[in-house]
C-alpha positions as CSV (number, residue, x, y, z in Angstrom):
1,M,-11.1,-38.6,-10.6
2,N,-10.1,-36.1,-8.0
3,A,-10.8,-32.3,-7.9
4,Y,-7.3,-31.4,-9.1
5,E,-7.7,-33.3,-12.4
6,S,-10.8,-31.3,-13.2
7,T,-9.0,-29.2,-15.9
8,D,-9.2,-32.3,-18.1
9,L,-13.0,-32.5,-17.9
10,E,-14.8,-31.9,-21.2
11,E,-17.1,-29.4,-19.5
12,S,-15.3,-26.6,-17.8
13,M,-16.2,-25.9,-14.2
14,F,-14.8,-24.2,-11.1
15,V,-13.2,-26.6,-8.7
16,A,-13.4,-25.9,-4.9
17,E,-11.1,-27.0,-2.3
18,P,-12.1,-30.1,-0.4
19,P,-14.4,-29.2,2.5
20,G,-13.0,-28.7,5.9
21,V,-9.3,-28.3,4.8
22,E,-9.0,-24.5,5.5
23,D,-10.7,-22.1,7.8
24,P,-13.9,-21.2,5.8
25,R,-14.3,-17.8,7.5
26,V,-11.4,-16.3,5.6
27,H,-10.8,-16.1,1.9
28,P,-7.2,-17.3,1.3
29,A,-6.5,-14.3,-1.0
30,W,-3.1,-14.9,-2.8
31,L,-2.1,-17.9,-0.6
32,P,-4.7,-20.6,-1.5
33,P,-3.5,-24.1,-0.9
34,E,-3.5,-24.7,-4.6
35,A,-0.7,-22.1,-5.0
36,F,1.6,-24.5,-3.0
37,R,1.0,-27.5,-5.3
38,A,4.3,-27.3,-7.1
39,L,6.2,-27.0,-3.8
40,G,4.1,-29.5,-1.9
41,A,4.5,-32.3,-4.4
42,R,8.3,-32.4,-4.1
43,R,11.0,-33.5,-1.6
44,V,12.2,-30.6,0.4
45,L,15.1,-30.0,2.9
46,V,15.0,-27.0,5.2
47,H,18.4,-26.4,6.8
48,G,18.9,-23.9,9.6
49,D,17.3,-22.7,12.8
50,G,15.4,-19.8,14.2
51,L,11.8,-18.6,14.6
52,L,11.3,-17.7,11.0
53,V,12.9,-21.0,9.9
54,D,10.3,-22.7,12.0
55,T,7.7,-20.8,9.9
56,V,9.2,-21.9,6.7
57,L,9.3,-25.5,8.0
58,D,5.6,-25.2,9.0
59,E,4.6,-23.8,5.5
60,V,6.5,-26.5,3.7
61,T,5.2,-29.3,5.9
62,R,1.6,-28.2,5.3
63,A,2.2,-28.1,1.6
64,C,3.9,-31.5,1.5
65,T,1.2,-33.1,3.7
66,R,-1.4,-31.9,1.2
67,Y,0.2,-32.7,-2.0
68,G,2.2,-35.8,-1.2
69,G,5.8,-34.4,-1.0
70,R,8.2,-35.0,1.8
71,V,10.1,-32.6,4.1
72,W,13.2,-32.9,6.3
73,H,14.7,-30.4,8.7
74,S,18.4,-30.5,9.1
75,P,18.7,-34.3,9.0
76,S,21.9,-36.1,10.0
77,W,21.6,-38.6,7.1
78,D,21.9,-38.4,3.4
79,V,18.6,-37.7,1.5
80,D,17.6,-37.1,-2.1
81,V,15.6,-33.9,-2.4
82,D,14.3,-31.6,-5.1
83,L,14.5,-28.3,-3.2
84,V,16.9,-27.2,-0.5
85,L,16.4,-24.1,1.6
86,L,19.7,-23.2,3.3
87,L,21.0,-20.7,5.7
88,R,24.5,-20.0,4.5
89,D,26.1,-20.3,8.0
90,A,24.2,-23.5,8.9
91,D,26.3,-26.7,9.5
92,E,27.5,-28.8,6.7
93,L,25.4,-31.9,5.8
94,P,26.5,-35.4,5.0
95,S,24.6,-35.1,1.7
96,S,27.1,-34.6,-1.2
97,A,24.4,-33.5,-3.5
98,V,23.2,-30.8,-1.0
99,E,26.7,-29.6,-0.3
100,A,27.3,-29.4,-4.1
101,A,24.2,-27.4,-4.3
102,R,25.4,-25.0,-1.6
103,S,28.7,-24.6,-3.4
104,A,26.8,-24.0,-6.7
105,G,24.7,-21.3,-5.0
106,E,27.8,-19.5,-3.6
107,A,29.3,-19.6,-7.1
108,A,26.2,-18.2,-8.6
109,L,26.2,-15.4,-6.1
110,V,29.7,-14.4,-7.2
111,D,28.7,-14.6,-10.9
112,L,25.8,-12.4,-10.3
113,G,28.1,-9.7,-8.8
114,G,26.7,-10.1,-5.3
115,D,28.9,-9.0,-2.3
116,A,29.7,-11.3,0.5
117,T,26.3,-11.1,2.1
118,L,22.7,-11.3,1.1
119,G,21.6,-9.2,3.9
120,D,18.9,-9.7,6.5
121,E,16.2,-10.2,4.0
122,G,17.8,-11.2,0.7
123,F,18.0,-14.6,-0.9
124,L,19.4,-16.4,-3.9
125,L,17.6,-18.9,-6.0
126,T,19.4,-21.1,-8.4
127,R,19.6,-24.6,-9.9
128,A,22.4,-27.0,-9.3
129,G,21.9,-30.2,-11.3
130,D,18.5,-31.6,-10.4
131,L,18.2,-29.4,-7.3
132,T,16.6,-26.0,-6.8
133,V,18.6,-24.2,-4.2
134,L,17.5,-21.3,-2.0
135,L,20.3,-19.6,0.0
136,A,19.9,-16.9,2.6
137,D,22.0,-15.2,5.2
138,A,19.2,-14.9,7.7
139,P,15.9,-16.5,8.5
140,A,13.9,-13.7,7.1
141,G,15.6,-14.2,3.7
142,L,14.6,-17.8,3.8
143,L,11.0,-16.9,4.5
144,Y,10.8,-14.4,1.6
145,G,12.6,-16.9,-0.6
146,L,10.1,-19.5,0.2
147,F,7.1,-17.2,-0.8
148,H,9.1,-16.4,-4.0
149,V,9.2,-20.2,-4.9
150,V,5.4,-20.3,-4.2
151,R,5.0,-17.3,-6.5
152,L,7.0,-19.0,-9.3
153,C,5.0,-22.3,-9.0
154,A,6.5,-25.0,-11.3
155,A,8.8,-22.5,-12.9
156,A,10.9,-22.6,-9.7
157,F,12.0,-26.1,-10.7
158,D,12.7,-25.4,-14.4
159,P,16.2,-26.9,-15.1
160,A,16.9,-23.9,-17.4
161,R,16.0,-21.2,-14.9
162,P,18.9,-18.8,-14.5
163,P,20.1,-17.8,-11.0
164,E,18.2,-15.0,-9.3
165,L,19.4,-12.6,-6.6
166,H,16.7,-10.8,-4.6
167,R,17.1,-8.1,-2.0
168,P,14.5,-5.7,-0.9
169,A,15.2,-2.2,-2.2
170,L,13.5,-0.7,0.9
171,R,14.2,-1.7,4.5
172,R,10.9,-0.7,5.9
173,R,7.7,-1.7,4.1
174,M,4.9,-0.6,6.2
175,L,1.2,-0.5,6.5
176,N,-0.6,2.0,8.7
177,H,-3.9,0.7,10.1
178,W,-6.4,3.5,10.9
179,D,-8.2,1.1,13.4
180,N,-9.8,2.5,16.5
181,V,-9.8,0.6,19.7
182,A,-13.1,2.2,20.8
183,V,-15.7,2.7,18.1
184,H,-15.5,6.4,16.9
185,P,-18.9,8.1,16.8
186,V,-18.4,9.2,13.3
187,M,-15.7,7.0,11.8
188,G,-16.6,3.8,13.4
189,Q,-14.3,1.0,14.3
190,V,-12.0,1.7,11.2
191,E,-11.5,5.2,10.0
192,R,-11.8,5.2,6.2
193,G,-12.3,1.4,6.4
194,Y,-14.4,-0.2,3.6
195,A,-13.9,-3.9,4.6
196,G,-15.9,-4.2,7.9
197,G,-14.5,-3.9,11.4
198,S,-10.9,-4.1,12.7
199,I,-9.1,-7.5,12.8
200,F,-7.4,-6.2,16.0
201,W,-10.0,-4.3,18.0
202,A,-13.7,-4.5,18.6
203,G,-15.8,-2.3,20.9
204,G,-13.0,-1.0,23.1
205,R,-11.2,-4.3,23.5
206,P,-8.9,-6.7,21.6
207,R,-10.8,-8.7,19.0
208,G,-9.2,-11.9,20.2
209,D,-9.1,-13.6,16.8
210,L,-5.5,-14.5,16.9
211,A,-5.8,-17.1,14.1
212,R,-7.0,-14.3,11.8
213,I,-4.2,-12.0,12.8
214,R,-1.7,-14.8,12.1
215,E,-3.2,-15.4,8.7
216,Y,-3.0,-11.7,8.0
217,G,0.7,-11.7,8.9
218,R,1.3,-14.6,6.5
219,L,-0.4,-12.7,3.6
220,L,1.7,-9.6,4.3
221,A,4.9,-11.5,4.5
222,A,4.1,-13.2,1.2
223,S,3.8,-9.9,-0.5
224,G,6.9,-8.4,1.2
225,I,5.5,-6.1,4.1
226,N,7.5,-6.2,7.2
227,A,5.9,-3.6,9.5
228,I,2.6,-2.4,10.6
229,S,1.1,0.2,12.9
230,V,-2.0,-1.3,14.6
231,N,-4.1,1.8,15.6
232,N,-5.3,5.1,14.0
233,V,-3.1,8.1,13.6
234,N,-6.0,10.1,15.0
235,V,-5.3,8.9,18.6
236,G,-8.3,9.0,21.0
237,H,-8.1,8.2,24.7
238,A,-8.5,4.4,24.3
239,E,-5.8,4.3,21.6
240,A,-3.5,6.4,23.7
241,L,-3.6,3.8,26.4
242,L,-2.0,1.3,24.2
243,L,1.3,2.9,25.0
244,T,1.0,2.2,28.7
245,D,-1.9,0.5,30.5
246,R,-2.9,-1.6,27.5
247,L,0.6,-2.4,26.2
248,N,0.0,-6.1,26.7
249,D,-2.7,-6.0,24.0
250,V,-0.1,-4.7,21.6
251,A,2.4,-7.3,22.7
252,Q,0.0,-10.1,22.0
253,I,-0.4,-8.9,18.4
254,A,3.4,-8.5,18.0
255,G,3.7,-12.1,19.2
256,V,1.3,-13.4,16.6
257,L,3.0,-11.4,13.8
258,R,6.6,-12.1,14.8
259,P,6.9,-15.5,13.1
260,Y,6.3,-13.8,9.8
261,G,8.9,-11.1,10.3
262,I,6.5,-8.3,10.9
263,R,7.4,-5.6,13.4
264,V,4.6,-3.7,15.2
265,H,4.5,0.1,15.6
266,L,2.1,2.3,17.5
267,S,0.4,5.6,16.6
268,V,0.8,7.8,19.6
269,T,-0.5,11.2,20.6
270,F,2.0,14.0,20.9
271,A,0.2,15.0,24.1
272,A,0.9,11.6,25.7
273,P,2.9,13.1,28.6
274,V,-0.1,15.2,29.6
275,V,-2.8,12.6,28.7
276,L,-1.0,9.6,30.2
277,G,1.7,11.0,32.4
278,G,-0.1,13.7,34.2
279,L,2.5,16.3,33.3
280,P,1.4,19.9,32.9
281,T,3.0,20.1,29.4
282,A,4.2,18.1,26.3
283,D,6.7,20.8,25.4
284,P,9.6,18.9,23.7
285,F,12.2,21.1,25.4
286,D,10.9,20.4,28.9
287,E,13.3,17.9,30.7
288,D,10.4,16.1,32.5
289,V,8.8,15.5,29.1
290,R,11.9,14.1,27.7
291,A,12.4,11.9,30.7
292,W,8.8,10.7,30.4
293,W,9.2,9.6,26.8
294,A,12.5,7.9,27.6
295,A,11.0,5.9,30.6
296,T,7.9,5.0,28.7
297,T,9.8,3.9,25.6
298,R,12.1,1.8,27.8
299,R,9.0,0.0,29.2
300,V,7.7,-0.6,25.7
301,Y,10.9,-2.4,24.7
302,E,11.1,-4.3,27.9
303,R,7.7,-5.8,26.9
304,I,8.2,-5.9,23.1
305,D,11.9,-6.2,22.3
306,D,11.4,-5.9,18.5
307,F,9.0,-3.0,18.6
308,G,9.3,-0.8,15.6
309,G,8.6,2.6,16.8
310,Y,6.0,5.4,16.8
311,V,3.8,7.0,14.2
312,V,2.7,10.6,14.9
313,K,0.2,12.9,13.3
314,A,0.7,16.3,15.0
315,D,-0.7,19.8,14.5
316,S,-3.0,18.4,11.9
317,E,-6.8,18.3,11.8
318,G,-7.1,18.9,15.5
319,Q,-4.3,16.5,16.7
320,P,-1.9,18.2,19.2
321,G,1.6,19.0,18.4
322,P,4.6,21.2,19.0
323,F,3.1,24.3,17.6
324,T,1.3,24.6,21.0
325,Y,4.6,25.4,22.6
326,G,6.1,27.6,19.9
327,R,8.3,24.6,18.7
328,D,8.5,23.2,15.2
329,H,8.1,19.7,13.8
330,A,11.8,18.9,14.0
331,D,11.7,19.8,17.7
332,G,8.6,17.6,18.2
333,A,9.9,14.6,16.2
334,N,13.4,14.6,17.8
335,V,12.2,14.2,21.3
336,L,10.5,10.9,20.4
337,A,13.4,9.9,18.2
338,E,15.8,10.4,21.1
339,A,13.8,8.0,23.3
340,L,13.6,5.4,20.6
341,A,17.3,5.6,19.5
342,P,18.8,3.2,22.1
343,Y,16.6,0.5,20.9
344,G,16.9,1.0,17.2
345,G,13.3,2.3,16.9
346,V,12.1,4.9,14.5
347,V,9.4,7.7,14.6
348,H,7.3,8.1,11.5
349,W,6.3,11.8,11.6
350,R,3.5,12.5,9.2
351,A,3.9,15.7,7.0
352,F,0.2,16.0,6.5
353,V,-0.1,19.4,8.2
354,Y,-2.3,22.3,6.9
355,N,-4.8,24.9,8.0
356,H,-8.2,23.2,8.2
357,H,-10.0,26.4,9.0
358,Q,-9.6,28.2,5.8
359,D,-11.7,31.0,4.4
360,W,-13.0,29.9,0.9
361,R,-13.1,33.5,-0.1
362,D,-9.3,33.9,0.3
363,R,-7.6,32.7,-2.9
364,S,-4.1,33.2,-1.5
365,T,-4.6,30.2,0.9
366,D,-3.7,26.9,-0.8
367,R,-3.7,23.7,1.0
368,A,-1.4,22.2,-1.6
369,R,1.4,24.5,-0.4
370,A,1.2,23.6,3.2
371,A,3.4,20.6,3.7
372,Y,6.4,22.2,1.7
373,D,6.0,25.5,3.7
374,H,6.0,23.7,7.0
375,F,8.8,21.2,6.4
376,A,11.2,22.1,3.6
377,P,12.8,24.8,5.9
378,L,13.5,22.0,8.5
379,D,15.7,19.8,6.2
380,G,18.7,18.5,8.0
381,R,17.3,19.2,11.5
382,F,15.7,15.8,12.1
383,R,17.5,13.0,13.8
384,T,18.6,10.0,11.7
385,N,15.9,7.8,13.2
386,V,13.2,10.2,12.1
387,V,11.3,9.2,9.0
388,L,9.2,12.1,7.5
389,Q,6.1,10.4,6.1
390,V,4.9,12.4,3.0
391,K,1.7,11.8,1.1
392,F,2.5,11.1,-2.6
393,G,0.5,14.1,-3.6
394,P,0.3,17.6,-2.1
395,V,-3.4,17.4,-1.0
396,D,-5.0,14.2,0.1
397,F,-4.9,10.9,-1.9
398,Q,-7.0,12.3,-4.8
399,T,-7.5,10.2,-8.0
400,R,-5.0,12.5,-9.8
401,E,-2.5,14.9,-8.2
402,P,1.0,15.9,-9.0
403,V,3.7,14.3,-7.0
404,S,4.3,16.2,-3.7
405,P,7.2,18.7,-4.1
406,V,8.3,17.9,-0.5
407,L,9.7,14.6,-1.8
408,A,12.3,16.5,-3.8
409,A,12.9,19.3,-1.2
410,M,14.6,17.5,1.7
411,P,17.7,15.7,0.7
412,A,19.1,15.6,4.2
413,T,16.0,14.0,5.7
414,R,14.8,10.3,5.5
415,I,11.6,10.4,3.5
416,A,8.9,7.7,3.3
417,V,6.4,8.0,0.6
418,E,2.8,7.5,1.8
419,L,0.3,5.8,-0.4
420,Q,-3.4,4.9,0.4
421,V,-4.4,1.4,-0.3
422,T,-7.8,1.9,1.2
423,Q,-9.8,3.5,-1.5
424,E,-11.0,6.6,0.3
425,Y,-11.3,8.7,-2.9
426,T,-11.0,5.9,-5.4
427,G,-14.3,4.0,-5.0
428,Q,-14.1,2.8,-1.4
429,Q,-13.7,-0.8,-2.5
430,R,-17.1,-0.7,-4.1
431,H,-15.5,0.2,-7.4
432,V,-12.8,-1.7,-9.3
433,C,-9.8,0.6,-9.2
434,H,-6.5,-1.1,-9.5
435,L,-3.9,1.4,-8.2
436,G,-0.8,-0.2,-9.4
437,P,-0.4,2.0,-12.5
438,C,-1.1,5.1,-10.4
439,W,1.6,4.2,-7.9
440,S,4.0,3.2,-10.6
441,E,3.7,6.6,-12.2
442,V,4.4,8.2,-8.8
443,L,7.5,6.1,-8.1
444,R,8.9,6.6,-11.6
445,F,8.4,10.3,-11.6
446,A,11.7,12.2,-11.9
447,P,11.2,15.5,-9.9
448,W,14.5,17.0,-11.1
449,G,13.7,16.3,-14.7
450,P,13.5,13.4,-17.2
451,G,16.4,11.0,-16.7
452,G,17.1,12.1,-13.2
453,R,16.6,10.5,-9.9
454,T,13.1,9.3,-9.3
455,I,10.7,9.1,-6.3
456,A,11.7,5.5,-6.0
457,D,15.2,6.6,-5.4
458,V,14.1,9.1,-2.8
459,A,12.2,6.4,-0.9
460,T,15.2,4.0,-1.3
461,G,17.9,6.5,-0.2
462,E,21.6,6.0,-0.5
463,A,22.4,2.3,0.2
464,G,18.9,1.6,1.2
465,T,18.8,4.2,4.0
466,G,15.7,5.9,2.8
467,G,12.5,6.0,4.7
468,G,10.7,3.4,2.5
469,L,7.1,3.1,1.5
470,V,4.2,3.4,3.8
471,A,0.5,2.8,3.0
472,V,-2.9,3.1,4.8
473,A,-4.3,-0.4,4.9
474,N,-7.5,-1.5,3.2
475,T,-8.2,-4.7,5.3
476,G,-10.9,-5.5,7.7
477,D,-12.9,-8.4,9.2
478,D,-14.7,-9.0,5.9
479,P,-14.4,-12.5,4.7
480,F,-12.6,-11.3,1.6
481,W,-10.3,-9.1,3.7
482,T,-10.8,-6.0,1.5
483,G,-14.6,-6.1,0.9
484,H,-14.1,-6.2,-2.8
485,P,-12.2,-9.3,-3.8
486,L,-10.4,-7.5,-6.6
487,A,-9.3,-4.9,-4.1
488,Q,-6.9,-7.5,-2.7
489,A,-4.7,-6.7,-5.7
490,N,-4.0,-3.2,-4.4
491,L,-2.7,-4.7,-1.1
492,Y,-0.6,-7.3,-2.8
493,T,0.8,-4.7,-5.3
494,F,1.7,-2.3,-2.5
495,G,3.8,-5.0,-0.8
496,R,5.6,-6.0,-4.0
497,F,6.3,-2.3,-4.9
498,A,7.6,-1.8,-1.3
499,W,10.1,-4.7,-2.0
500,D,10.9,-3.3,-5.4
501,P,9.4,0.1,-6.5
502,R,10.6,-0.4,-10.0
503,L,8.5,-3.5,-10.8
504,D,6.1,-3.4,-13.7
505,P,2.5,-3.1,-12.4
506,T,1.1,-5.3,-15.1
507,A,3.6,-8.1,-14.1
508,V,2.7,-7.7,-10.5
509,L,-1.0,-8.0,-11.3
510,D,-0.2,-11.2,-13.3
511,E,1.5,-12.6,-10.2
512,W,-1.6,-11.8,-8.1
513,M,-3.9,-13.4,-10.6
514,T,-1.9,-16.6,-10.8
515,L,-1.8,-16.9,-7.0
516,T,-5.3,-15.9,-6.3
517,F,-6.9,-17.9,-9.2
518,P,-4.5,-20.8,-9.7
519,P,-4.7,-22.1,-13.3
520,S,-4.8,-25.7,-12.0
521,A,-8.1,-24.9,-10.0
522,T,-9.7,-22.7,-12.6
523,A,-12.1,-23.9,-15.3
524,D,-10.7,-21.7,-18.1
525,P,-7.4,-20.2,-16.9
526,E,-6.9,-18.1,-20.1
527,L,-10.4,-16.7,-20.0
528,V,-10.0,-15.8,-16.3
529,R,-6.7,-14.0,-16.9
530,R,-7.8,-12.2,-20.0
531,T,-11.0,-11.0,-18.4
532,L,-9.3,-9.8,-15.2
533,H,-6.8,-7.9,-17.3
534,E,-9.6,-6.3,-19.3
535,I,-11.4,-5.2,-16.1
536,M,-8.5,-4.2,-14.0
537,D,-5.6,-2.9,-16.2
538,D,-7.2,0.5,-17.0
539,S,-9.6,0.7,-14.1
540,W,-7.8,3.6,-12.4
541,R,-8.1,5.7,-15.4
542,T,-11.7,4.6,-15.9
543,Y,-12.5,5.7,-12.4
544,E,-10.8,9.0,-13.2
545,R,-12.9,9.5,-16.4
546,Y,-16.3,9.3,-14.7
547,T,-15.3,11.3,-11.5
548,A,-13.2,14.4,-11.2
549,P,-11.6,15.7,-14.4
550,L,-8.1,17.1,-15.3
551,G,-6.7,17.1,-11.8
552,V,-9.6,18.6,-10.0
553,G,-10.3,16.9,-6.6
554,F,-12.8,16.7,-3.8
555,M,-15.9,16.6,-5.9
556,V,-17.3,14.2,-3.3
557,H,-19.9,14.1,-0.5
558,P,-18.3,15.7,2.6
559,G,-17.8,13.4,5.4
560,D,-18.1,9.9,3.8
561,H,-16.3,11.0,0.6
562,Y,-18.4,8.7,-1.6
563,G,-20.4,9.8,-4.6
564,P,-20.5,13.1,-6.4
565,D,-21.0,16.5,-4.8
566,V,-19.3,19.1,-7.0
567,D,-19.6,22.0,-4.5
568,G,-19.6,19.8,-1.4
569,Y,-16.2,21.1,-0.2
570,E,-16.0,24.2,-2.3
571,Y,-17.2,26.6,0.4
572,S,-15.9,24.7,3.4
573,R,-13.1,25.3,5.9
574,W,-11.1,22.4,4.5
575,G,-10.1,24.1,1.4
576,T,-11.2,25.2,-2.1
577,Y,-10.6,22.9,-5.0
578,H,-12.1,23.9,-8.4
579,F,-13.2,27.6,-8.5
580,A,-15.7,26.8,-11.2
581,D,-17.7,29.9,-12.5
582,R,-19.4,30.8,-15.6
583,D,-16.1,31.5,-17.5
584,G,-13.9,28.7,-16.5
585,V,-12.6,26.2,-13.9
586,G,-9.4,25.2,-12.1
587,V,-7.1,26.6,-9.4
588,D,-4.4,29.1,-10.4
589,R,-1.3,27.7,-8.7
590,S,1.2,29.4,-10.9
591,R,3.9,31.7,-9.7
592,A,2.9,34.6,-11.9
593,T,-0.7,35.1,-11.0
594,G,-1.6,32.3,-8.5
595,T,-0.7,30.8,-5.2
596,G,2.9,30.1,-6.2
597,F,2.6,26.4,-5.6
598,A,4.2,25.5,-8.9
599,G,7.3,27.2,-7.8
600,Q,7.8,24.6,-5.1
601,Y,9.1,22.2,-7.7
602,P,12.7,22.0,-9.0
603,P,13.2,24.2,-12.0
604,Y,12.3,21.7,-14.7
605,W,8.7,20.9,-13.4
606,A,8.2,24.4,-12.1
607,D,8.5,25.7,-15.6
608,V,6.3,22.9,-17.1
609,Y,3.6,23.5,-14.6
610,E,3.7,27.2,-14.8
611,S,2.0,27.6,-18.1
612,P,-1.3,26.1,-19.4
613,Q,0.5,25.6,-22.7
614,T,3.1,23.2,-21.2
615,C,1.2,21.7,-18.2
616,P,0.1,18.1,-18.9
617,D,-3.6,17.7,-19.6
618,E,-4.3,15.4,-16.7
619,L,-3.1,18.1,-14.2
620,L,-4.3,21.2,-16.0
621,L,-7.1,22.2,-13.6
622,F,-4.9,21.4,-10.6
623,F,-2.4,24.2,-11.7
624,H,-4.5,26.6,-13.8
625,H,-7.9,28.3,-14.0
626,V,-8.8,28.2,-17.8
627,P,-11.8,29.0,-19.9
628,Y,-14.1,26.0,-20.8
629,T,-13.0,26.6,-24.4
630,H,-9.4,26.1,-23.6
631,V,-7.9,23.5,-26.1
632,L,-6.1,20.7,-24.5
633,H,-3.0,19.0,-26.0
634,S,-5.4,16.2,-27.0
635,G,-7.2,18.7,-29.3
636,S,-10.4,18.7,-27.3
637,T,-11.7,21.6,-25.3
638,V,-11.9,21.4,-21.5
639,I,-15.7,21.3,-21.6
640,Q,-15.9,18.7,-24.3
641,H,-13.3,16.6,-22.5
642,I,-15.5,16.7,-19.4
643,Y,-18.5,15.5,-21.4
644,D,-16.6,12.8,-23.4
645,T,-14.7,11.2,-20.4
646,H,-17.8,11.0,-18.3
647,F,-19.8,9.3,-21.0
648,A,-16.9,7.1,-21.8
649,G,-16.3,6.1,-18.1
650,V,-19.9,4.8,-17.7
651,E,-19.6,2.9,-21.0
652,E,-16.4,1.3,-19.7
653,V,-17.8,0.3,-16.4
654,T,-20.8,-1.3,-18.2
655,V,-18.4,-3.3,-20.3
656,M,-16.5,-4.4,-17.1
657,R,-19.8,-5.8,-15.7
658,R,-20.5,-7.6,-18.9
659,R,-17.1,-9.2,-19.1
660,W,-17.3,-10.2,-15.5
661,R,-20.5,-12.2,-16.2
662,T,-18.6,-14.4,-18.6
663,L,-16.8,-15.9,-15.5
664,N,-20.0,-17.2,-13.9
665,G,-19.3,-20.9,-13.2
666,M,-15.6,-20.4,-13.9
667,I,-14.3,-19.3,-10.4
668,D,-15.3,-19.5,-6.8
669,P,-19.1,-18.7,-6.6
670,A,-18.7,-16.5,-3.5
671,V,-16.1,-14.4,-5.2
672,Y,-18.1,-14.2,-8.4
673,E,-21.2,-13.1,-6.6
674,R,-19.5,-10.5,-4.4
675,V,-17.8,-8.8,-7.5
676,A,-20.9,-8.9,-9.5
677,E,-22.8,-7.1,-6.7
678,R,-20.1,-4.5,-6.5
679,L,-20.0,-4.0,-10.2
680,D,-23.7,-3.3,-10.2
681,E,-23.1,-0.6,-7.6
682,Q,-20.2,0.7,-9.7
683,V,-22.4,1.1,-12.8
684,R,-25.0,2.9,-10.7
685,S,-22.5,5.2,-9.1
686,A,-20.6,5.9,-12.4
687,T,-24.0,6.9,-14.0
688,E,-24.7,9.3,-11.1
689,W,-21.2,10.9,-11.4
690,R,-21.6,11.3,-15.1
691,D,-25.1,12.9,-14.9
692,Q,-24.1,15.3,-12.0
693,I,-20.7,16.4,-13.3
694,N,-21.9,16.9,-16.9
695,T,-25.1,18.7,-15.8
696,Y,-23.1,20.9,-13.4
697,F,-20.6,22.1,-16.0
698,F,-23.2,22.4,-18.8
699,R,-25.2,24.8,-16.5
700,K,-22.1,26.7,-15.6
701,S,-20.7,27.0,-19.0
702,G,-23.8,27.1,-21.2
703,I,-21.9,25.1,-23.8
704,P,-23.7,22.1,-25.1
705,D,-22.2,18.7,-25.9
706,A,-20.8,18.7,-29.4
707,R,-22.1,15.1,-29.8
708,G,-25.6,15.9,-28.8
709,R,-25.9,13.4,-26.0
710,R,-28.5,13.8,-23.2
711,I,-27.3,16.1,-20.4
712,H,-30.0,16.9,-17.8
């Protein structure tokens, strides 16, 4: 009996892959060999040519070699196959069955209401008699279609499966790596990295592990991502040199990722003409500066002809920008966009701009207002190849924030919505915190009122011309890629949402589970799936319950941002976030008596957020300073809500740990042990959060817990 028949054993057990088949250094994440079983056991024809078609052929060949299927590439003879992957403009084949399948695919496309083209990345999957047919206009579509077949497993070959048309809603689906070339004295090799070192850089040089980069590109393509930036937006001297002296290092990475359809971008410093070019100024109105950017960009494209473009953090947290020269952000972004335009490149200009030298005593200063105040007046002034990259919330990736009003304020500007996959403020990949439900709420939010256009519509733009989705990556050189094996789901979910921001997060999580823990290689598939859902489905809200309540943020240790410190940032230059005193808590951001931030929203939400009586409970303290005895819509008082949720959060994490222990012996022991160790830390940390938050607010308010539980 071989390993793959193990599900028939009377005694359930986890089944490992045969030794030596795959590189043991790297966890396969959502592309384990077993996920390719349904594909690899069949007869497959790949018809077409191109670099990405070669990638498809390689993937199919490896699967068929493992599982006993057969593969042909554009044969000149008639063959019987189960699956055909066709470029629509490829030559006809002598196989009548294949040509009939091609015709059936074209007819299905018409029936589905598709236009004449599938686009550069779209594909059609249908059945034609006994054949499964995948049609694409371009090699990238064939590649994404292949991974869709893998995702479907045996269902892709179901005779009753109806035709499916798939096109990405967003053209650019991008990860930003905050990787440093040289080790930063505070942030290390990866800023806000919780999965080890960089897969690109090590100690000032390229890491050199090209096989790992290739495997990374494979994972990204399988989830739908097609662009990455390979260095930190906080650009130091070593990182600045990637644009010029060290461009070959970037070209090498681009060459490894190209077969998976991923374009490389660079984070650059706005001061590059001074730092690298020796000019006395970086003023965007200076002709020598414009010429320097044009010449430098030309050299980049001569070396990397499919280079994606630049990512810029300017006039933010000490990074140089156009304010130095009395210019605004449109002036600054446009000079780089002008240099990129001849080559089809784009500049992602981050809207994360605020005063980080605030006086905590000044209640008129509000960090939440800053991005809108800086950028909304510039709408319509950015070149068409500028993408304004806006964080989903107005502050900084907190567990709970309102959607940024900037996303609704700039209809004449291409907007990218920026998410954070790396869990800076959501447990740092030491805590289970599945972010799919959070991101789905953001993308489905209708800023002009219920039933109107959504944030997904803003990112998509008219006819797909929007700025797309961008996220800060959570990967590193850890064997599990993300440190916590379950944090892989956040990376996968981002890619799928970037392909289609309207997907259901639970369905996407199901996809990830099926791929990562294939039922055919799992001792008790139903137990594994049920347990993972019980642990992960509500984990974002569980994290919220035992950390910062009701929309308050930054109750974390300054610097590392891990663990509770209620007043850690409250009297700092970075901002003030909860204003807790003996009478109440929260930040007054109303128009009537506060900072006026609520008025930055379109009228419907401006009115909702203006009053404590209409503001949603989960955002109450973000918008209002209220007494501890204020009654929420839930019927609880603010202080009792704080007590109840923090006790409940710890109980929920304890249950998570107990449920995980039921999987011992059911899944890969290495995965089991890593998650078990992280859950122990999550229970410890959640308990610390509960005790510090509850004690702080008990001592501030003097109001005891109505349920008489122990508060220190």
